[in-house]
N, C-alpha and C positions, 0 to 999 in steps of 0.2 A: 814805925808804930810798934807799940808793945803787943805781945801775943794775946794778952787779955783783951785789948781793944779790938784787935782783928777778930778774935773769937766772938766778941759781943756783936760786932758788925755782921759777921757771918750768921750768927744766930737770928739776927733781925732780918737780914736780906734773904736768907735761904727760903723761909716760908713765902715771902713776897715773890721771889723768883718762881717758886712752884705754882703759886696762884696765878701769876702772869702766864706761865706756860699752859696751865689748864684753861685759862681764859682764851688764849691764842688758839688752842686746839678746838675749843667750842666755837669760836668765831670762824675758823676754817670749815668746820662741819656745817655751820649755819650758811656760810657763803656757798658751799657746795650744794646744799639743799635748795637754796634760792636759785642757783644756776639750773639745777634739774627742773625746777618748777617753771623757770623762764623758757626752757627748751620745750617743755610740755605745753605751755601756753602758746608758744609760737606754732607748734604742731596743730593745736586746736584751731588757731586763727587761720592757718592754711586750709584746714578741712572746711571751715566755715566759708572761706572765700570760694572754694570749689563748689560747695553746695549753693552758694549765692549765684554763681555762674550757671549752674544747672537749672536753678529756678528761673533765671532770666531766659534761658534757652527754652524751657518748657512753656513759659508764658508767651514767648514769641510763637511757638508752635501752636498753642491753643488759639491765639489770636488769628493766626493764618487759617486754622481749621474753621473757625467761626466765620471768617470772611468767605471761605470757600463754600460753606453751607448756605450763606446768604445769597451768594451769586450762583450757586449750583442748582 
């Protein structure tokens, strides 16, 4: 290939390569942020499950106390 043709191709490809690298970096950042949010959502879901279990436990205790007061 001639030097002129190679230079022309380089002039065209170089900005595209830079744009693709920038896009790739942005996608990596976005993916990282999504992962962090996913971890945070999982933590919130775990907290909610624990609260649900506590509510069921309290509901059972309240029911037992009501039964005791009826029979006591």
